[in-house]
Residue, then its C-alpha position, 0 to 999 in steps of 0.5 A: m230879557f234879551c241881549d241887545r247885541c246877540g238877541s239871546a235870553v239873559t237870565g240872572v238877578l237884577p242889580v237893583e231892587p224893584l220899587y213900588t208906589i203906595q197904591s201898588a203896594a196896597i194891592l200887593v200886601p193886600l191892605t187898604k192905603t190907610a191900613l198900609a200907612r199905619a202898618l208902615h208907621d207901626r212896623k218901621a223896625l222891619l222895613k228899610p228907610p223910606l224912599y221919597r221921590w218928587h214928581g213935579i210938586k208932589r212927593f211920593r213914597y216908594l217901597y222896596a220889594s223886600d219891604i212888601r215881602a216883610l209886610r206880607a210875611h207879618y200879616f199873613s204868616e202861619v205863626r200869626h194865623p195857625g191852622q186857618p185855611g186860605k180864603d179860596s179853600a174856605v170858600s170851596e169847603g163851604r160850598e162842599a158842606s152846603s151841597s152835602s147838607q142839601g143832598 
């Protein structure tokens, strides 16, 4: 971000927390939209109150960035999945194991 008057770089915390639609949140968590809707219902004690906005005649729910962080922490925590490597490392370990068994 840059200052409108002098053009210098501005760093700092934004005063407003970012909001995400359900579609964006499903990509960020990552869950399907159906699984995310179920998680929002089941984990509502962890989350802020729902925020809805109307666009024309449709109502859209928005999630705060802190809600997305809380859901990611719940579903992908070390406590929930102890000792399991990440998806990328499991794929690379599988490639190394298959190449060593062939040669």
